[in-house]
PASEBA-1860 file (N, C-alpha, C; in nm, 3 decimals):
! residues 284
1> MATKAQKS> 6.191/7.936/11.198/6.262/8.044/11.266/6.409/8.032/11.236 ~ 6.463/8.140/11.229/6.606/8.139/11.197/6.685/8.125/11.325 ~ 6.790/8.048/11.315/6.875/8.027/11.430/6.960/8.150/11.452 ~ 7.015/8.155/11.583/7.101/8.268/11.613/7.221/8.270/11.526 ~ 7.263/8.150/11.486/7.385/8.142/11.406/7.363/8.194/11.267 ~ 7.232/8.186/11.238/7.201/8.228/11.101/7.201/8.380/11.096 ~ 7.286/8.428/11.018/7.299/8.574/11.005/7.218/8.623/10.888 ~ 7.150/8.724/10.919/7.071/8.780/10.810/7.161/8.854/10.715
9> KVAPKSAA> 7.133/8.827/10.599/7.213/8.894/10.495/7.149/9.029/10.461 ~ 7.226/9.129/10.485/7.175/9.263/10.456/7.244/9.314/10.331 ~ 7.163/9.351/10.239/7.220/9.399/10.112/7.301/9.526/10.138 ~ 7.419/9.529/10.089/7.504/9.649/10.110/7.440/9.771/10.044 ~ 7.455/9.885/10.118/7.399/10.008/10.064/7.479/10.051/9.942 ~ 7.404/10.089/9.845/7.474/10.135/9.722/7.548/10.265/9.753 ~ 7.670/10.271/9.703/7.754/10.391/9.730/7.693/10.514/9.665 ~ 7.680/10.614/9.743/7.622/10.740/9.690/7.713/10.798/9.584
17> PKQEIMQE> 7.661/10.846/9.476/7.749/10.904/9.369/7.826/11.023/9.422 ~ 7.949/11.025/9.384/8.034/11.136/9.428/7.987/11.265/9.364 ~ 7.969/11.359/9.448/7.927/11.491/9.396/8.049/11.577/9.368 ~ 8.055/11.612/9.247/8.168/11.697/9.208/8.138/11.840/9.251 ~ 8.225/11.891/9.332/8.207/12.026/9.382/8.276/12.121/9.285 ~ 8.194/12.191/9.217/8.247/12.285/9.117/8.270/12.418/9.186 ~ 8.392/12.459/9.182/8.423/12.590/9.237/8.405/12.695/9.129 ~ 8.327/12.791/9.166/8.299/12.898/9.069/8.426/12.979/9.046
25> ETLIEAPI> 8.461/12.980/8.922/8.582/13.054/8.889/8.548/13.203/8.884 ~ 8.621/13.273/8.960/8.599/13.418/8.964/8.716/13.486/8.896 ~ 8.685/13.562/8.792/8.790/13.635/8.723/8.815/13.766/8.795 ~ 8.934/13.781/8.842/8.971/13.902/8.913/9.062/13.983/8.823 ~ 9.010/14.096/8.783/9.090/14.181/8.694/9.190/14.259/8.776 ~ 9.311/14.248/8.730/9.416/14.324/8.799/9.395/14.472/8.774 ~ 9.413/14.553/8.874/9.394/14.697/8.854/9.491/14.752/8.752 ~ 9.439/14.840/8.667/9.521/14.899/8.563/9.604/15.011/8.625
33> AEVKNSKP> 9.732/14.994/8.610/9.821/15.094/8.668/9.811/15.224/8.590 ~ 9.808/15.332/8.660/9.802/15.463/8.595/9.936/15.494/8.532 ~ 9.931/15.528/8.405/10.055/15.558/8.334/10.078/15.708/8.339 ~ 10.188/15.745/8.392/10.222/15.886/8.402/10.335/15.918/8.304 ~ 10.319/16.030/8.242/10.423/16.072/8.151/10.547/16.111/8.230 ~ 10.652/16.037/8.206/10.776/16.068/8.277/10.845/16.185/8.209 ~ 10.917/16.259/8.285/10.988/16.373/8.230/11.096/16.325/8.133 ~ 11.113/16.396/8.024/11.216/16.354/7.930/11.353/16.357/7.996
41> KWEIKDRR> 11.433/16.262/7.958/11.567/16.252/8.015/11.650/16.371/7.971 ~ 11.716/16.431/8.067/11.802/16.546/8.038/11.928/16.497/7.968 ~ 11.956/16.555/7.854/12.072/16.513/7.775/12.188/16.608/7.797 ~ 12.303/16.551/7.827/12.425/16.630/7.845/12.484/16.659/7.708 ~ 12.478/16.784/7.667/12.529/16.821/7.535/12.547/16.973/7.529 ~ 12.619/17.019/7.430/12.628/17.163/7.405/12.492/17.211/7.354 ~ 12.454/17.332/7.391/12.324/17.385/7.351/12.338/17.524/7.293 ~ 12.247/17.555/7.200/12.250/17.684/7.132/12.115/17.752/7.151
49> YYLANGTS> 12.120/17.880/7.187/11.999/17.958/7.206/12.005/18.081/7.114 ~ 11.889/18.126/7.070/11.887/18.241/6.979/11.768/18.330/7.013 ~ 11.784/18.460/6.989/11.678/18.556/7.017/11.563/18.535/6.919 ~ 11.443/18.555/6.968/11.323/18.532/6.886/11.303/18.645/6.787 ~ 11.214/18.620/6.690/11.174/18.719/6.589/11.289/18.762/6.499 ~ 11.393/18.680/6.491/11.502/18.709/6.398/11.589/18.827/6.438 ~ 11.575/18.877/6.561/11.657/18.991/6.604/11.800/18.945/6.632 ~ 11.896/19.028/6.599/12.037/18.994/6.623/12.118/19.119/6.656
57> PLTFTLCS> 12.090/19.180/6.771/12.171/19.296/6.811/12.314/19.255/6.842 ~ 12.403/19.351/6.843/12.543/19.321/6.872/12.557/19.246/7.003 ~ 12.491/19.294/7.109/12.484/19.222/7.236/12.345/19.240/7.296 ~ 12.300/19.139/7.368/12.173/19.146/7.439/12.191/19.072/7.571 ~ 12.160/19.139/7.682/12.178/19.079/7.814/12.043/19.032/7.868 ~ 12.036/18.904/7.899/11.914/18.843/7.952/11.918/18.850/8.104 ~ 11.802/18.867/8.163/11.793/18.873/8.309/11.852/18.746/8.371 ~ 11.944/18.763/8.468/12.011/18.647/8.528/11.988/18.635/8.678
65> KHSSRFPL> 11.918/18.732/8.739/11.885/18.721/8.882/11.754/18.795/8.909 ~ 11.689/18.756/9.015/11.558/18.812/9.049/11.570/18.952/9.106 ~ 11.476/19.035/9.063/11.465/19.168/9.121/11.320/19.212/9.107 ~ 11.284/19.320/9.176/11.146/19.369/9.166/11.117/19.421/9.026 ~ 11.220/19.472/8.960/11.201/19.526/8.825/11.196/19.414/8.722 ~ 11.282/19.313/8.739/11.286/19.199/8.646/11.268/19.070/8.726 ~ 11.144/19.031/8.752/11.120/18.908/8.831/11.177/18.785/8.759 ~ 11.247/18.704/8.836/11.302/18.579/8.781/11.262/18.468/8.877
73> LYFDEDTG> 11.140/18.418/8.855/11.082/18.319/8.944/11.031/18.199/8.865 ~ 11.029/18.083/8.931/10.976/17.961/8.870/10.875/17.900/8.965 ~ 10.754/17.873/8.915/10.652/17.811/8.999/10.672/17.660/9.002 ~ 10.701/17.608/9.121/10.723/17.465/9.140/10.590/17.399/9.175 ~ 10.536/17.320/9.083/10.406/17.256/9.105/10.412/17.151/9.215 ~ 10.528/17.093/9.239/10.539/16.992/9.345/10.520/17.053/9.483 ~ 10.573/17.172/9.502/10.563/17.238/9.632/10.456/17.347/9.635 ~ 10.410/17.388/9.516/10.312/17.494/9.509/10.369/17.630/9.546
81> QQRELRYA> 10.498/17.647/9.527/10.563/17.771/9.566/10.642/17.831/9.451 ~ 10.659/17.963/9.458/10.746/18.032/9.364/10.891/18.019/9.415 ~ 10.979/17.985/9.324/11.120/17.969/9.362/11.205/18.069/9.285 ~ 11.291/18.136/9.359/11.375/18.239/9.300/11.490/18.175/9.222 ~ 11.519/18.235/9.105/11.626/18.185/9.018/11.743/18.283/9.016 ~ 11.861/18.225/8.992/11.980/18.310/8.982/12.090/18.230/8.913 ~ 12.158/18.295/8.819/12.271/18.229/8.753/12.399/18.263/8.829 ~ 12.452/18.162/8.897/12.578/18.176/8.970/12.677/18.076/8.913
89> TNQNSPFV> 12.791/18.126/8.872/12.887/18.040/8.802/12.949/17.934/8.893 ~ 12.946/17.955/9.024/13.009/17.859/9.116/12.907/17.770/9.187 ~ 12.784/17.765/9.134/12.680/17.682/9.193/12.627/17.583/9.090 ~ 12.585/17.467/9.138/12.533/17.364/9.047/12.385/17.383/9.014 ~ 12.313/17.453/9.100/12.169/17.470/9.081/12.135/17.615/9.046 ~ 12.035/17.635/8.962/11.991/17.772/8.932/11.892/17.825/9.036 ~ 11.851/17.742/9.135/11.758/17.785/9.238/11.834/17.844/9.356 ~ 11.792/17.962/9.397/11.860/18.030/9.508/11.853/17.947/9.635
97> DEQKGHVT> 11.738/17.880/9.661/11.725/17.804/9.785/11.813/17.680/9.789 ~ 11.875/17.645/9.677/11.967/17.531/9.674/12.114/17.575/9.666 ~ 12.135/17.702/9.654/12.272/17.754/9.646/12.324/17.781/9.787 ~ 12.450/17.751/9.808/12.510/17.765/9.942/12.640/17.844/9.934 ~ 12.664/17.917/10.040/12.789/17.991/10.050/12.795/18.111/9.958 ~ 12.915/18.156/9.936/12.937/18.273/9.850/12.903/18.237/9.705 ~ 12.834/18.328/9.637/12.796/18.304/9.497/12.858/18.411/9.408 ~ 12.891/18.371/9.287/12.942/18.466/9.187/12.839/18.476/9.075
105> VAHIVFVD> 12.763/18.584/9.077/12.658/18.606/8.979/12.720/18.656/8.850 ~ 12.671/18.603/8.736/12.725/18.641/8.606/12.613/18.685/8.512 ~ 12.650/18.761/8.410/12.555/18.805/8.310/12.530/18.693/8.208 ~ 12.413/18.696/8.147/12.380/18.604/8.037/12.371/18.690/7.912 ~ 12.469/18.679/7.822/12.482/18.772/7.711/12.473/18.698/7.577 ~ 12.379/18.743/7.491/12.369/18.695/7.354/12.454/18.787/7.266 ~ 12.534/18.728/7.179/12.616/18.804/7.086/12.565/18.780/6.944 ~ 12.528/18.888/6.875/12.469/18.878/6.742/12.346/18.788/6.743
113> GVLLVPKA> 12.272/18.792/6.853/12.147/18.718/6.863/12.161/18.572/6.900 ~ 12.284/18.528/6.933/12.308/18.385/6.959/12.385/18.368/7.090 ~ 12.354/18.261/7.162/12.426/18.226/7.283/12.458/18.077/7.278 ~ 12.585/18.044/7.278/12.630/17.904/7.280/12.671/17.869/7.422 ~ 12.611/17.763/7.477/12.641/17.722/7.614/12.700/17.581/7.611 ~ 12.827/17.564/7.649/12.887/17.431/7.646/12.826/17.340/7.752 ~ 12.841/17.210/7.733/12.780/17.112/7.823/12.834/17.119/7.965 ~ 12.953/17.180/7.984/13.009/17.192/8.118/12.927/17.287/8.205
121> KQNLQKLL> 12.852/17.378/8.145/12.773/17.475/8.221/12.628/17.427/8.234 ~ 12.613/17.319/8.311/12.481/17.260/8.326/12.384/17.350/8.401 ~ 12.435/17.428/8.495/12.346/17.518/8.569/12.286/17.624/8.478 ~ 12.364/17.678/8.387/12.313/17.778/8.294/12.219/17.715/8.191 ~ 12.255/17.598/8.143/12.169/17.528/8.047/12.032/17.499/8.106 ~ 12.028/17.449/8.228/11.900/17.415/8.290/11.819/17.541/8.319 ~ 11.887/17.648/8.358/11.818/17.774/8.379/11.750/17.819/8.250 ~ 11.824/17.812/8.138/11.771/17.861/8.010/11.671/17.764/7.948
129> SLYHPQKG> 11.695/17.634/7.962/11.610/17.535/7.893/11.486/17.496/7.971 ~ 11.494/17.501/8.106/11.384/17.447/8.186/11.307/17.551/8.267 ~ 11.374/17.654/8.314/11.311/17.737/8.416/11.294/17.885/8.380 ~ 11.373/17.937/8.291/11.371/18.082/8.269/11.236/18.125/8.210 ~ 11.169/18.225/8.271/11.034/18.264/8.223/11.034/18.330/8.086 ~ 11.148/18.373/8.037/11.151/18.440/7.907/11.175/18.345/7.790 ~ 11.191/18.216/7.820/11.207/18.119/7.712/11.077/18.108/7.633 ~ 11.088/18.107/7.501/10.971/18.102/7.415/10.918/18.238/7.379
137> GTYREQDD> 10.960/18.340/7.454/10.920/18.476/7.423/11.037/18.556/7.371 ~ 11.132/18.584/7.462/11.251/18.661/7.424/11.349/18.577/7.345 ~ 11.363/18.451/7.381/11.461/18.364/7.314/11.405/18.223/7.301 ~ 11.473/18.142/7.222/11.435/18.002/7.203/11.561/17.915/7.200 ~ 11.540/17.789/7.229/11.651/17.693/7.220/11.646/17.625/7.084 ~ 11.761/17.609/7.024/11.766/17.541/6.894/11.733/17.395/6.910 ~ 11.637/17.349/6.832/11.594/17.209/6.834/11.644/17.142/6.706 ~ 11.751/17.065/6.719/11.812/17.002/6.601/11.718/16.904/6.534
145> VAIAVDEL> 11.634/16.835/6.613/11.541/16.737/6.555/11.436/16.809/6.471 ~ 11.381/16.919/6.526/11.280/16.995/6.452/11.339/17.055/6.325 ~ 11.464/17.101/6.334/11.530/17.156/6.216/11.548/17.049/6.110 ~ 11.588/16.929/6.154/11.606/16.818/6.059/11.474/16.781/5.991 ~ 11.364/16.783/6.068/11.232/16.753/6.011/11.194/16.856/5.907 ~ 11.215/16.984/5.940/11.182/17.092/5.845/11.267/17.081/5.718 ~ 11.396/17.054/5.735/11.485/17.043/5.620/11.446/16.925/5.532 ~ 11.406/16.815/5.596/11.365/16.697/5.519/11.238/16.727/5.440
153> EDINLEIE> 11.144/16.800/5.502/11.022/16.838/5.430/11.054/16.928/5.311 ~ 11.148/17.020/5.330/11.189/17.109/5.221/11.253/17.031/5.106 ~ 11.337/16.934/5.142/11.404/16.853/5.040/11.302/16.770/4.961 ~ 11.208/16.709/5.034/11.105/16.628/4.968/11.017/16.714/4.876 ~ 10.987/16.836/4.920/10.907/16.927/4.838/10.984/16.967/4.713 ~ 11.113/16.990/4.728/11.196/17.027/4.612/11.203/16.911/4.512 ~ 11.220/16.789/4.562/11.224/16.672/4.475/11.092/16.658/4.400 ~ 10.980/16.675/4.472/10.848/16.664/4.410/10.833/16.767/4.298
161> ALVLAQGL> 10.879/16.890/4.324/10.867/16.996/4.224/10.955/16.967/4.102 ~ 11.076/16.919/4.124/11.167/16.891/4.013/11.115/16.776/3.927 ~ 11.062/16.673/3.991/11.006/16.560/3.915/10.887/16.608/3.833 ~ 10.803/16.693/3.892/10.688/16.747/3.821/10.732/16.833/3.703 ~ 10.834/16.916/3.725/10.884/17.004/3.619/10.943/16.923/3.503 ~ 11.007/16.814/3.536/11.071/16.732/3.433/10.969/16.669/3.339 ~ 10.848/16.646/3.389/10.748/16.578/3.307/10.656/16.671/3.231 ~ 10.671/16.804/3.247/10.582/16.897/3.178/10.625/16.920/3.034
169> DVDHAEAI> 10.527/16.940/2.946/10.561/16.971/2.807/10.598/17.119/2.795 ~ 10.650/17.156/2.679/10.701/17.291/2.659/10.591/17.395/2.669 ~ 10.472/17.366/2.616/10.363/17.464/2.622/10.322/17.495/2.765 ~ 10.314/17.390/2.845/10.277/17.408/2.985/10.389/17.484/3.058 ~ 10.513/17.451/3.025/10.627/17.520/3.085/10.624/17.668/3.052 ~ 10.594/17.699/2.926/10.587/17.839/2.884/10.475/17.912/2.956 ~ 10.362/17.846/2.975/10.249/17.908/3.043/10.284/17.942/3.187 ~ 10.354/17.851/3.253/10.395/17.875/3.393/10.495/17.988/3.401
177> LRTELGTA> 10.596/17.984/3.315/10.701/18.086/3.320/10.649/18.223/3.279 ~ 10.551/18.226/3.192/10.498/18.356/3.148/10.432/18.429/3.265 ~ 10.370/18.354/3.355/10.307/18.418/3.470/10.410/18.478/3.564 ~ 10.537/18.430/3.555/10.643/18.480/3.643/10.740/18.574/3.571 ~ 10.767/18.546/3.443/10.870/18.622/3.371/10.814/18.717/3.267 ~ 10.687/18.701/3.231/10.626/18.791/3.133/10.682/18.770/2.993 ~ 10.709/18.883/2.923/10.749/18.879/2.783/10.885/18.814/2.761 ~ 10.963/18.795/2.865/11.097/18.737/2.850/11.092/18.597/2.790
185> VNKMTSKE> 10.980/18.526/2.809/10.972/18.390/2.759/10.960/18.386/2.606 ~ 10.923/18.499/2.544/10.906/18.501/2.397/11.037/18.476/2.324 ~ 11.149/18.510/2.387/11.279/18.496/2.322/11.353/18.369/2.364 ~ 11.289/18.287/2.445/11.355/18.167/2.496/11.336/18.048/2.403 ~ 11.441/17.968/2.392/11.430/17.841/2.322/11.365/17.739/2.414 ~ 11.332/17.624/2.359/11.269/17.520/2.440/11.362/17.474/2.552 ~ 11.493/17.469/2.524/11.591/17.429/2.625/11.598/17.533/2.736 ~ 11.593/17.660/2.699/11.597/17.766/2.799/11.470/17.765/2.884
193> LKRDLMLL> 11.357/17.738/2.822/11.233/17.728/2.897/11.240/17.616/3.001 ~ 11.292/17.502/2.955/11.302/17.387/3.045/11.399/17.415/3.159 ~ 11.510/17.483/3.125/11.608/17.515/3.229/11.549/17.608/3.334 ~ 11.483/17.715/3.289/11.427/17.812/3.383/11.310/17.752/3.462 ~ 11.240/17.658/3.401/11.133/17.588/3.474/11.192/17.508/3.589 ~ 11.302/17.437/3.562/11.368/17.358/3.667/11.424/17.448/3.776 ~ 11.477/17.564/3.737/11.530/17.657/3.835/11.420/17.713/3.925 ~ 11.303/17.741/3.865/11.189/17.788/3.944/11.144/17.680/4.041
201> AKSNPALF> 11.139/17.556/3.993/11.098/17.445/4.079/11.195/17.425/4.195 ~ 11.323/17.450/4.169/11.425/17.432/4.273/11.425/17.547/4.373 ~ 11.410/17.670/4.324/11.420/17.787/4.412/11.292/17.811/4.492 ~ 11.177/17.780/4.433/11.050/17.803/4.501/10.955/17.687/4.470 ~ 10.982/17.570/4.528/10.902/17.451/4.494/10.754/17.465/4.526 ~ 10.720/17.531/4.636/10.579/17.544/4.672/10.503/17.626/4.568 ~ 10.562/17.738/4.525/10.499/17.821/4.422/10.488/17.744/4.292 ~ 10.594/17.674/4.253/10.592/17.600/4.127/10.482/17.494/4.127
209> ISLANDEN> 10.472/17.417/4.235/10.371/17.312/4.243/10.231/17.372/4.234 ~ 10.213/17.487/4.300/10.084/17.555/4.295/10.050/17.597/4.152 ~ 10.149/17.652/4.079/10.125/17.694/3.941/10.103/17.574/3.849 ~ 10.182/17.470/3.869/10.172/17.352/3.783/10.037/17.282/3.798 ~ 9.980/17.289/3.918/9.852/17.223/3.944/9.732/17.315/3.924 ~ 9.760/17.441/3.890/9.653/17.538/3.868/9.592/17.514/3.730 ~ 9.466/17.475/3.729/9.400/17.444/3.602/9.383/17.568/3.514 ~ 9.399/17.686/3.573/9.381/17.810/3.497/9.512/17.871/3.451
217> VELRSFGI> 9.626/17.804/3.478/9.754/17.867/3.447/9.770/17.894/3.298 ~ 9.720/17.804/3.214/9.732/17.826/3.070/9.640/17.939/3.023 ~ 9.524/17.952/3.087/9.435/18.064/3.055/9.497/18.196/3.100 ~ 9.567/18.194/3.215/9.638/18.315/3.260/9.745/18.354/3.159 ~ 9.819/18.254/3.113/9.924/18.280/3.014/9.863/18.334/2.884 ~ 9.748/18.280/2.846/9.679/18.326/2.725/9.641/18.474/2.738 ~ 9.591/18.512/2.856/9.554/18.651/2.879/9.674/18.743/2.876 ~ 9.786/18.698/2.934/9.909/18.778/2.931/9.957/18.798/2.788
225> RAVEAGIL> 9.951/18.691/2.710/9.993/18.699/2.569/9.905/18.797/2.492 ~ 9.774/18.794/2.522/9.680/18.883/2.453/9.712/19.030/2.481 ~ 9.749/19.060/2.606/9.786/19.198/2.641/9.920/19.235/2.577 ~ 10.016/19.141/2.581/10.147/19.167/2.521/10.136/19.191/2.370 ~ 10.042/19.120/2.307/10.025/19.132/2.162/9.943/19.254/2.123 ~ 9.892/19.327/2.218/9.813/19.447/2.188/9.671/19.416/2.147 ~ 9.624/19.297/2.178/9.486/19.261/2.147/9.393/19.309/2.259 ~ 9.437/19.285/2.382/9.366/19.336/2.498/9.454/19.440/2.566
233> SISPDQKT> 9.392/19.520/2.650/9.468/19.615/2.732/9.412/19.611/2.873 ~ 9.494/19.653/2.967/9.452/19.657/3.106/9.477/19.797/3.159 ~ 9.385/19.847/3.239/9.394/19.984/3.289/9.515/20.000/3.381 ~ 9.565/20.121/3.397/9.682/20.144/3.483/9.663/20.096/3.627 ~ 9.539/20.097/3.678/9.516/20.051/3.814/9.494/19.899/3.821 ~ 9.513/19.829/3.707/9.501/19.683/3.700/9.362/19.633/3.739 ~ 9.259/19.714/3.712/9.124/19.678/3.754/9.029/19.648/3.639 ~ 9.069/19.683/3.516/8.975/19.667/3.404/9.049/19.616/3.281
241> FMWASNGK> 8.989/19.514/3.213/9.040/19.466/3.085/8.950/19.521/2.974 ~ 9.014/19.561/2.862/8.942/19.622/2.750/8.998/19.570/2.619 ~ 8.920/19.588/2.512/8.974/19.568/2.378/9.072/19.682/2.351 ~ 9.192/19.646/2.309/9.293/19.749/2.284/9.257/19.836/2.165 ~ 9.182/19.781/2.070/9.152/19.853/1.947/9.054/19.968/1.968 ~ 8.955/19.951/2.055/8.852/20.054/2.072/8.827/20.094/2.217 ~ 8.899/20.029/2.310/8.884/20.064/2.451/8.756/20.014/2.514 ~ 8.683/19.927/2.444/8.558/19.875/2.498/8.587/19.783/2.617
249> KLMTVPFE> 8.517/19.807/2.725/8.538/19.730/2.848/8.490/19.586/2.832 ~ 8.572/19.494/2.879/8.537/19.352/2.876/8.497/19.301/3.015 ~ 8.580/19.330/3.114/8.552/19.281/3.248/8.622/19.368/3.352 ~ 8.568/19.364/3.475/8.626/19.434/3.589/8.685/19.331/3.685 ~ 8.806/19.355/3.729/8.873/19.262/3.821/8.813/19.277/3.961 ~ 8.768/19.168/4.021/8.714/19.176/4.158/8.817/19.228/4.256 ~ 8.770/19.285/4.364/8.856/19.346/4.466/8.953/19.244/4.524 ~ 9.082/19.283/4.530/9.191/19.205/4.590/9.217/19.072/4.517
257> EHPYSALA> 9.178/19.061/4.391/9.208/18.941/4.314/9.313/18.973/4.208 ~ 9.400/18.877/4.182/9.503/18.897/4.080/9.435/18.917/3.944 ~ 9.473/19.021/3.868/9.401/19.051/3.744/9.398/18.937/3.644 ~ 9.511/18.870/3.624/9.514/18.764/3.523/9.447/18.635/3.572 ~ 9.443/18.616/3.703/9.365/18.504/3.757/9.216/18.529/3.735 ~ 9.175/18.653/3.755/9.035/18.688/3.732/9.000/18.676/3.584 ~ 9.092/18.718/3.496/9.068/18.708/3.352/9.056/18.562/3.310 ~ 9.143/18.478/3.364/9.139/18.335/3.331/9.005/18.274/3.370
265> RWFKTDEG> 8.957/18.311/3.488/8.828/18.260/3.532/8.715/18.313/3.445 ~ 8.726/18.438/3.400/8.624/18.499/3.315/8.618/18.433/3.178 ~ 8.733/18.385/3.129/8.736/18.317/3.000/8.648/18.192/2.999 ~ 8.612/18.141/3.115/8.529/18.021/3.124/8.379/18.052/3.119 ~ 8.345/18.179/3.128/8.204/18.217/3.118/8.161/18.218/2.971 ~ 8.031/18.227/2.946/7.980/18.228/2.808/8.038/18.346/2.730 ~ 8.034/18.464/2.790/8.089/18.583/2.722/8.239/18.570/2.704 ~ 8.306/18.520/2.808/8.451/18.507/2.801/8.497/18.407/2.696
273> MQVYSSIE> 8.420/18.298/2.678/8.456/18.198/2.578/8.451/18.256/2.437 ~ 8.356/18.346/2.412/8.347/18.411/2.280/8.468/18.501/2.257 ~ 8.507/18.575/2.364/8.624/18.662/2.353/8.750/18.579/2.333 ~ 8.759/18.469/2.407/8.876/18.379/2.394/8.888/18.330/2.251 ~ 8.777/18.286/2.193/8.777/18.236/2.057/8.819/18.343/1.959 ~ 8.774/18.465/1.982/8.810/18.576/1.894/8.959/18.608/1.904 ~ 9.012/18.606/2.025/9.156/18.634/2.045/9.239/18.524/1.979 ~ 9.194/18.400/1.996/9.267/18.286/1.941/9.280/18.300/1.788
281> KKFG> 9.176/18.349/1.722/9.180/18.368/1.577/9.278/18.478/1.541 ~ 9.288/18.580/1.627/9.381/18.690/1.599/9.527/18.644/1.614 ~ 9.549/18.547/1.702/9.684/18.493/1.715/9.723/18.416/1.589 ~ 9.623/18.365/1.524/9.650/18.289/1.400/9.708/18.155/1.429
END
């Protein structure tokens, strides 16, 4: 028997393994803020307005205040209400409900189709640029950026045409010019042909590029030469091509098609190729 003094040895309990508590990571997506198009910043500058459709009367008076005959109202989407407009030289706002005290109403007058408004007249500028119901119809505001873009496109087109003209050979140049100048090219030297080709490219680059890239332009020139030489003839109504020697009909020009464009296309047909070959022999 074990004595009281004898202590029983109890094996220590093994330490329980630490449990790692894994916290589930939750991805919380932040809400995407709605992006609203902010109004363009109003620029303080002189502004130019011009009457639409190229009209330029000596004077033209634009409606400057509301009346039953000439409504001058602006629909305010924020309030859902129509707001009356009026140009008053002694007020900062073009809205009647924001004008206070005595007002001095003035006319809005275009001279020779143009109205220049200095930057000091912000009330008139905002009336014309932002609120007036006749903007875009009766008149427009000059957009310098849009004008610059158009001018740059014109310059690039002119450069493209001039570079193209510079690389064309004399025969191709003559074919292009013949479609525009007719028999006048017969008396031109190669230098004169090149000069007039460059002038055409500069004055009307879009037309020149169209002619230069037209695969039928040389056939058109060939047809013109054939008529000029008295080998072919064309009826007074420009609708029928014939042999000049016997009046025998060769082809009829389709409705609303250029006669020499139609002839050039016809030269590519089986019958037209035989006529082309015959004309070419007559040219020698």
